[in-house]
ChimeraX commands (.cxc) that place a marker at each C-alpha (Angstrom):
marker #1 position 22.02,4.09,24.37 radius 0.5
marker #1 position 21.02,2.07,21.26 radius 0.5
marker #1 position 19.61,3.20,17.93 radius 0.5
marker #1 position 16.10,4.32,17.19 radius 0.5
marker #1 position 15.05,2.72,14.01 radius 0.5
marker #1 position 12.13,2.96,12.03 radius 0.5
marker #1 position 10.63,0.17,9.68 radius 0.5
marker #1 position 8.33,0.76,6.74 radius 0.5
marker #1 position 7.04,-2.53,5.67 radius 0.5
marker #1 position 4.73,-3.27,2.90 radius 0.5
marker #1 position 4.39,-4.88,-0.68 radius 0.5
marker #1 position 5.42,-1.44,-2.15 radius 0.5
marker #1 position 3.43,-2.38,-5.45 radius 0.5
marker #1 position 4.69,0.19,-6.42 radius 0.5
marker #1 position 6.49,2.33,-3.91 radius 0.5
marker #1 position 5.30,5.98,-4.06 radius 0.5
marker #1 position 5.88,9.52,-2.63 radius 0.5
marker #1 position 3.17,8.60,0.01 radius 0.5
marker #1 position 5.71,6.07,1.20 radius 0.5
marker #1 position 8.65,8.46,1.35 radius 0.5
marker #1 position 6.85,11.29,2.97 radius 0.5
marker #1 position 5.57,9.02,5.84 radius 0.5
marker #1 position 9.03,7.88,6.43 radius 0.5
marker #1 position 10.39,11.54,6.56 radius 0.5
marker #1 position 7.68,12.62,8.67 radius 0.5
marker #1 position 8.21,9.66,11.20 radius 0.5
marker #1 position 11.71,10.13,11.19 radius 0.5
marker #1 position 11.61,13.93,11.96 radius 0.5
marker #1 position 8.77,13.54,14.56 radius 0.5
marker #1 position 9.97,10.42,16.29 radius 0.5
marker #1 position 13.73,11.36,16.15 radius 0.5
marker #1 position 14.80,8.13,14.28 radius 0.5
marker #1 position 18.36,7.40,13.32 radius 0.5
marker #1 position 17.40,5.61,10.08 radius 0.5
marker #1 position 14.31,3.99,8.68 radius 0.5
marker #1 position 14.46,0.53,6.99 radius 0.5
marker #1 position 12.42,0.02,4.13 radius 0.5
marker #1 position 11.51,-3.36,3.88 radius 0.5
marker #1 position 9.42,-5.00,1.05 radius 0.5
marker #1 position 7.52,-8.34,1.76 radius 0.5
marker #1 position 8.15,-11.41,0.29 radius 0.5
marker #1 position 5.25,-13.75,-0.14 radius 0.5
marker #1 position 2.65,-11.81,1.50 radius 0.5
marker #1 position -0.27,-14.13,3.41 radius 0.5
marker #1 position -2.62,-11.10,3.19 radius 0.5
marker #1 position -2.28,-9.95,-0.23 radius 0.5
marker #1 position -2.69,-11.96,-3.80 radius 0.5
marker #1 position -1.49,-11.00,-7.27 radius 0.5
marker #1 position 1.40,-9.15,-5.93 radius 0.5
marker #1 position 4.32,-8.24,-8.42 radius 0.5
marker #1 position 7.37,-10.52,-8.34 radius 0.5
marker #1 position 9.81,-9.69,-5.17 radius 0.5
marker #1 position 12.86,-8.68,-7.11 radius 0.5
marker #1 position 10.88,-6.05,-9.08 radius 0.5
marker #1 position 9.51,-4.56,-5.99 radius 0.5
marker #1 position 12.88,-4.45,-4.37 radius 0.5
marker #1 position 14.35,-2.83,-7.39 radius 0.5
marker #1 position 11.91,-0.19,-7.32 radius 0.5
marker #1 position 12.19,0.51,-3.48 radius 0.5
marker #1 position 16.15,0.66,-3.59 radius 0.5
marker #1 position 15.60,3.36,-6.80 radius 0.5
marker #1 position 13.12,5.25,-4.66 radius 0.5
marker #1 position 15.42,5.86,-1.64 radius 0.5
marker #1 position 18.75,6.30,-3.27 radius 0.5
marker #1 position 18.74,9.90,-2.50 radius 0.5
marker #1 position 18.04,9.41,1.02 radius 0.5
marker #1 position 21.06,8.42,3.09 radius 0.5
marker #1 position 18.90,7.97,6.12 radius 0.5
marker #1 position 16.91,5.28,4.45 radius 0.5
marker #1 position 18.27,1.67,4.16 radius 0.5
marker #1 position 16.73,-1.05,2.01 radius 0.5
marker #1 position 16.29,-4.20,4.05 radius 0.5
marker #1 position 15.70,-7.70,2.31 radius 0.5
marker #1 position 15.00,-10.04,5.69 radius 0.5
marker #1 position 11.48,-10.47,4.57 radius 0.5
marker #1 position 12.13,-10.35,0.68 radius 0.5
marker #1 position 14.67,-13.14,1.00 radius 0.5
marker #1 position 12.49,-15.26,3.37 radius 0.5
marker #1 position 10.70,-18.36,1.94 radius 0.5
marker #1 position 7.04,-18.77,2.48 radius 0.5
marker #1 position 4.67,-16.24,4.22 radius 0.5
marker #1 position 6.42,-13.29,5.92 radius 0.5
marker #1 position 4.98,-12.28,9.06 radius 0.5
marker #1 position 5.87,-9.15,11.22 radius 0.5
marker #1 position 6.13,-10.95,14.55 radius 0.5
marker #1 position 9.01,-13.21,12.90 radius 0.5
marker #1 position 10.82,-10.35,11.45 radius 0.5
marker #1 position 10.64,-8.34,14.57 radius 0.5
marker #1 position 11.99,-11.18,16.57 radius 0.5
marker #1 position 14.82,-11.97,14.18 radius 0.5
marker #1 position 15.61,-8.13,14.55 radius 0.5
marker #1 position 15.88,-8.44,18.45 radius 0.5
marker #1 position 18.13,-11.10,18.18 radius 0.5
marker #1 position 20.37,-9.57,15.91 radius 0.5
marker #1 position 20.39,-6.10,17.34 radius 0.5
marker #1 position 19.18,-6.41,21.10 radius 0.5
marker #1 position 20.62,-2.83,21.60 radius 0.5
marker #1 position 18.28,-1.30,18.99 radius 0.5
marker #1 position 14.50,0.26,19.57 radius 0.5
marker #1 position 12.32,-0.45,16.75 radius 0.5
marker #1 position 9.27,1.85,15.52 radius 0.5
marker #1 position 6.91,0.31,13.30 radius 0.5
marker #1 position 5.58,2.68,10.95 radius 0.5
marker #1 position 1.83,2.06,9.78 radius 0.5
marker #1 position -1.27,3.86,8.23 radius 0.5
marker #1 position -4.28,3.91,10.08 radius 0.5
marker #1 position -5.73,1.10,7.65 radius 0.5
marker #1 position -2.79,-1.31,9.52 radius 0.5
marker #1 position -3.90,-0.22,12.77 radius 0.5
marker #1 position -7.41,-1.44,12.37 radius 0.5
marker #1 position -6.20,-4.77,10.83 radius 0.5
marker #1 position -3.62,-5.57,13.68 radius 0.5
marker #1 position -5.74,-7.59,15.69 radius 0.5
marker #1 position -5.85,-10.09,12.73 radius 0.5
marker #1 position -2.02,-10.35,12.32 radius 0.5
marker #1 position -0.22,-13.22,13.73 radius 0.5
marker #1 position 0.50,-12.73,17.02 radius 0.5
marker #1 position -0.36,-8.84,17.83 radius 0.5
marker #1 position 0.72,-8.78,21.40 radius 0.5
marker #1 position 4.23,-9.87,20.80 radius 0.5
marker #1 position 4.48,-7.38,17.97 radius 0.5
marker #1 position 3.54,-4.74,20.63 radius 0.5
marker #1 position 6.13,-6.24,23.01 radius 0.5
marker #1 position 8.85,-5.68,20.02 radius 0.5
marker #1 position 8.21,-2.43,18.72 radius 0.5
marker #1 position 6.50,0.76,19.29 radius 0.5
marker #1 position 3.69,1.71,16.74 radius 0.5
marker #1 position 3.96,4.90,14.69 radius 0.5
marker #1 position 0.82,5.51,13.12 radius 0.5
marker #1 position -0.17,8.00,10.35 radius 0.5
marker #1 position -3.64,8.97,9.34 radius 0.5
marker #1 position -4.90,7.35,6.23 radius 0.5
marker #1 position -7.95,6.71,4.11 radius 0.5
marker #1 position -11.23,7.55,5.61 radius 0.5
marker #1 position -10.36,7.45,9.28 radius 0.5
marker #1 position -10.71,10.47,11.61 radius 0.5
marker #1 position -8.26,11.21,14.40 radius 0.5
marker #1 position -11.06,10.37,17.00 radius 0.5
marker #1 position -11.68,7.01,15.37 radius 0.5
marker #1 position -7.98,6.17,15.18 radius 0.5
marker #1 position -7.55,7.14,18.97 radius 0.5
marker #1 position -10.21,4.91,19.96 radius 0.5
marker #1 position -8.68,2.06,18.23 radius 0.5
marker #1 position -5.31,2.98,19.70 radius 0.5
marker #1 position -6.95,2.74,23.25 radius 0.5
marker #1 position -8.09,-0.64,22.61 radius 0.5
marker #1 position -4.71,-2.02,21.42 radius 0.5
marker #1 position -3.17,0.00,24.02 radius 0.5
marker #1 position -4.93,-2.44,26.61 radius 0.5
marker #1 position -3.35,-5.49,24.54 radius 0.5
marker #1 position 0.16,-3.71,25.46 radius 0.5
marker #1 position 0.52,-1.45,22.32 radius 0.5
marker #1 position 2.61,1.78,22.70 radius 0.5
marker #1 position 1.45,3.92,19.93 radius 0.5
marker #1 position 2.99,7.15,18.77 radius 0.5
marker #1 position 0.50,9.26,16.50 radius 0.5
marker #1 position 2.11,11.52,13.42 radius 0.5
marker #1 position 1.10,14.66,12.91 radius 0.5
marker #1 position 0.86,14.40,9.16 radius 0.5
marker #1 position -1.64,15.66,6.18 radius 0.5
marker #1 position -3.92,13.15,4.76 radius 0.5
marker #1 position -2.11,11.11,1.74 radius 0.5
marker #1 position -5.00,9.61,-0.56 radius 0.5
marker #1 position -3.00,8.05,-3.20 radius 0.5
marker #1 position -2.34,4.18,-2.88 radius 0.5
marker #1 position -0.23,1.82,-5.05 radius 0.5
marker #1 position -3.69,0.50,-6.22 radius 0.5
marker #1 position -4.66,3.75,-7.61 radius 0.5
marker #1 position -1.30,4.12,-9.13 radius 0.5
marker #1 position -1.75,0.83,-10.73 radius 0.5
marker #1 position -4.83,1.62,-12.19 radius 0.5
marker #1 position -3.54,4.94,-13.60 radius 0.5
marker #1 position -0.85,2.92,-15.52 radius 0.5
marker #1 position -3.40,0.58,-17.07 radius 0.5
marker #1 position -5.29,3.55,-18.19 radius 0.5
marker #1 position -2.13,5.26,-19.70 radius 0.5
marker #1 position -2.27,8.15,-17.24 radius 0.5
marker #1 position 0.89,9.80,-16.07 radius 0.5
marker #1 position 2.15,9.22,-12.68 radius 0.5
marker #1 position 4.97,11.39,-12.35 radius 0.5
marker #1 position 3.50,13.46,-9.46 radius 0.5
marker #1 position 2.98,10.25,-7.35 radius 0.5
marker #1 position 6.05,8.28,-8.11 radius 0.5
marker #1 position 9.63,9.19,-7.97 radius 0.5
marker #1 position 11.32,9.80,-11.45 radius 0.5
marker #1 position 13.50,6.51,-11.60 radius 0.5
marker #1 position 10.65,4.48,-10.54 radius 0.5
marker #1 position 8.59,5.59,-13.34 radius 0.5
marker #1 position 11.17,4.96,-15.50 radius 0.5
marker #1 position 11.48,1.44,-14.20 radius 0.5
marker #1 position 7.93,0.84,-14.63 radius 0.5
marker #1 position 7.73,1.97,-18.16 radius 0.5
marker #1 position 10.67,-0.02,-19.03 radius 0.5
marker #1 position 9.46,-3.24,-17.58 radius 0.5
marker #1 position 6.15,-2.73,-18.90 radius 0.5
marker #1 position 4.74,-2.94,-15.35 radius 0.5
marker #1 position 0.99,-2.85,-14.49 radius 0.5
marker #1 position -0.14,-2.39,-18.08 radius 0.5
marker #1 position -2.38,-5.34,-17.65 radius 0.5
marker #1 position -4.65,-6.62,-14.85 radius 0.5
marker link #1:1,2 radius 0.2
marker link #1:2,3 radius 0.2
marker link #1:3,4 radius 0.2
marker link #1:4,5 radius 0.2
marker link #1:5,6 radius 0.2
marker link #1:6,7 radius 0.2
marker link #1:7,8 radius 0.2
marker link #1:8,9 radius 0.2
marker link #1:9,10 radius 0.2
marker link #1:10,11 radius 0.2
marker link #1:11,12 radius 0.2
marker link #1:12,13 radius 0.2
marker link #1:13,14 radius 0.2
marker link #1:14,15 radius 0.2
marker link #1:15,16 radius 0.2
marker link #1:16,17 radius 0.2
marker link #1:17,18 radius 0.2
marker link #1:18,19 radius 0.2
marker link #1:19,20 radius 0.2
marker link #1:20,21 radius 0.2
marker link #1:21,22 radius 0.2
marker link #1:22,23 radius 0.2
marker link #1:23,24 radius 0.2
marker link #1:24,25 radius 0.2
marker link #1:25,26 radius 0.2
marker link #1:26,27 radius 0.2
marker link #1:27,28 radius 0.2
marker link #1:28,29 radius 0.2
marker link #1:29,30 radius 0.2
marker link #1:30,31 radius 0.2
marker link #1:31,32 radius 0.2
marker link #1:32,33 radius 0.2
marker link #1:33,34 radius 0.2
marker link #1:34,35 radius 0.2
marker link #1:35,36 radius 0.2
marker link #1:36,37 radius 0.2
marker link #1:37,38 radius 0.2
marker link #1:38,39 radius 0.2
marker link #1:39,40 radius 0.2
marker link #1:40,41 radius 0.2
marker link #1:41,42 radius 0.2
marker link #1:42,43 radius 0.2
marker link #1:43,44 radius 0.2
marker link #1:44,45 radius 0.2
marker link #1:45,46 radius 0.2
marker link #1:46,47 radius 0.2
marker link #1:47,48 radius 0.2
marker link #1:48,49 radius 0.2
marker link #1:49,50 radius 0.2
marker link #1:50,51 radius 0.2
marker link #1:51,52 radius 0.2
marker link #1:52,53 radius 0.2
marker link #1:53,54 radius 0.2
marker link #1:54,55 radius 0.2
marker link #1:55,56 radius 0.2
marker link #1:56,57 radius 0.2
marker link #1:57,58 radius 0.2
marker link #1:58,59 radius 0.2
marker link #1:59,60 radius 0.2
marker link #1:60,61 radius 0.2
marker link #1:61,62 radius 0.2
marker link #1:62,63 radius 0.2
marker link #1:63,64 radius 0.2
marker link #1:64,65 radius 0.2
marker link #1:65,66 radius 0.2
marker link #1:66,67 radius 0.2
marker link #1:67,68 radius 0.2
marker link #1:68,69 radius 0.2
marker link #1:69,70 radius 0.2
marker link #1:70,71 radius 0.2
marker link #1:71,72 radius 0.2
marker link #1:72,73 radius 0.2
marker link #1:73,74 radius 0.2
marker link #1:74,75 radius 0.2
marker link #1:75,76 radius 0.2
marker link #1:76,77 radius 0.2
marker link #1:77,78 radius 0.2
marker link #1:78,79 radius 0.2
marker link #1:79,80 radius 0.2
marker link #1:80,81 radius 0.2
marker link #1:81,82 radius 0.2
marker link #1:82,83 radius 0.2
marker link #1:83,84 radius 0.2
marker link #1:84,85 radius 0.2
marker link #1:85,86 radius 0.2
marker link #1:86,87 radius 0.2
marker link #1:87,88 radius 0.2
marker link #1:88,89 radius 0.2
marker link #1:89,90 radius 0.2
marker link #1:90,91 radius 0.2
marker link #1:91,92 radius 0.2
marker link #1:92,93 radius 0.2
marker link #1:93,94 radius 0.2
marker link #1:94,95 radius 0.2
marker link #1:95,96 radius 0.2
marker link #1:96,97 radius 0.2
marker link #1:97,98 radius 0.2
marker link #1:98,99 radius 0.2
marker link #1:99,100 radius 0.2
marker link #1:100,101 radius 0.2
marker link #1:101,102 radius 0.2
marker link #1:102,103 radius 0.2
marker link #1:103,104 radius 0.2
marker link #1:104,105 radius 0.2
marker link #1:105,106 radius 0.2
marker link #1:106,107 radius 0.2
marker link #1:107,108 radius 0.2
marker link #1:108,109 radius 0.2
marker link #1:109,110 radius 0.2
marker link #1:110,111 radius 0.2
marker link #1:111,112 radius 0.2
marker link #1:112,113 radius 0.2
marker link #1:113,114 radius 0.2
marker link #1:114,115 radius 0.2
marker link #1:115,116 radius 0.2
marker link #1:116,117 radius 0.2
marker link #1:117,118 radius 0.2
marker link #1:118,119 radius 0.2
marker link #1:119,120 radius 0.2
marker link #1:120,121 radius 0.2
marker link #1:121,122 radius 0.2
marker link #1:122,123 radius 0.2
marker link #1:123,124 radius 0.2
marker link #1:124,125 radius 0.2
marker link #1:125,126 radius 0.2
marker link #1:126,127 radius 0.2
marker link #1:127,128 radius 0.2
marker link #1:128,129 radius 0.2
marker link #1:129,130 radius 0.2
marker link #1:130,131 radius 0.2
marker link #1:131,132 radius 0.2
marker link #1:132,133 radius 0.2
marker link #1:133,134 radius 0.2
marker link #1:134,135 radius 0.2
marker link #1:135,136 radius 0.2
marker link #1:136,137 radius 0.2
marker link #1:137,138 radius 0.2
marker link #1:138,139 radius 0.2
marker link #1:139,140 radius 0.2
marker link #1:140,141 radius 0.2
marker link #1:141,142 radius 0.2
marker link #1:142,143 radius 0.2
marker link #1:143,144 radius 0.2
marker link #1:144,145 radius 0.2
marker link #1:145,146 radius 0.2
marker link #1:146,147 radius 0.2
marker link #1:147,148 radius 0.2
marker link #1:148,149 radius 0.2
marker link #1:149,150 radius 0.2
marker link #1:150,151 radius 0.2
marker link #1:151,152 radius 0.2
marker link #1:152,153 radius 0.2
marker link #1:153,154 radius 0.2
marker link #1:154,155 radius 0.2
marker link #1:155,156 radius 0.2
marker link #1:156,157 radius 0.2
marker link #1:157,158 radius 0.2
marker link #1:158,159 radius 0.2
marker link #1:159,160 radius 0.2
marker link #1:160,161 radius 0.2
marker link #1:161,162 radius 0.2
marker link #1:162,163 radius 0.2
marker link #1:163,164 radius 0.2
marker link #1:164,165 radius 0.2
marker link #1:165,166 radius 0.2
marker link #1:166,167 radius 0.2
marker link #1:167,168 radius 0.2
marker link #1:168,169 radius 0.2
marker link #1:169,170 radius 0.2
marker link #1:170,171 radius 0.2
marker link #1:171,172 radius 0.2
marker link #1:172,173 radius 0.2
marker link #1:173,174 radius 0.2
marker link #1:174,175 radius 0.2
marker link #1:175,176 radius 0.2
marker link #1:176,177 radius 0.2
marker link #1:177,178 radius 0.2
marker link #1:178,179 radius 0.2
marker link #1:179,180 radius 0.2
marker link #1:180,181 radius 0.2
marker link #1:181,182 radius 0.2
marker link #1:182,183 radius 0.2
marker link #1:183,184 radius 0.2
marker link #1:184,185 radius 0.2
marker link #1:185,186 radius 0.2
marker link #1:186,187 radius 0.2
marker link #1:187,188 radius 0.2
marker link #1:188,189 radius 0.2
marker link #1:189,190 radius 0.2
marker link #1:190,191 radius 0.2
marker link #1:191,192 radius 0.2
marker link #1:192,193 radius 0.2
marker link #1:193,194 radius 0.2
marker link #1:194,195 radius 0.2
marker link #1:195,196 radius 0.2
marker link #1:196,197 radius 0.2
marker link #1:197,198 radius 0.2
marker link #1:198,199 radius 0.2
marker link #1:199,200 radius 0.2
view
């Protein structure tokens, strides 16, 4: 029987406790052997993202104390735009005995039909969805039912809402507000030392 591996993808600009809590919850409820934290390289959906190596550094610092988490550079090292479907295809080729679980917030669930080749994504990984932002469980399940008709297999996490985003944290840094309750200490120190997010 192959391993059960979660994937936490994203820009992680910056990584915060919400990401770590989501990964821990997914690991516990879906019985994952490990979770890959996978910072994106060049995102085709987001502009003005911090340099890749700095986002990678912050993720590495954030997950240091979690042996069940692993940094994956498969997208960070890729030239050009990164697409989830291509990442999953690469993983399926290199580790065909592993079952992958793609961990997302509800916001991503509602955008998924705009992603490249969503039906292929559904074939390659089970979606693990958490409540996020202004979506209710009812609206999330309704969207999930629509996606299941396209082949999606979705697991819904029982997790409290986490309303802090990387966007909010960047704004707080710009305003000189403390972020210690939202971001791991080593990441806070890195942001301060590198003078990140101090300007638009």
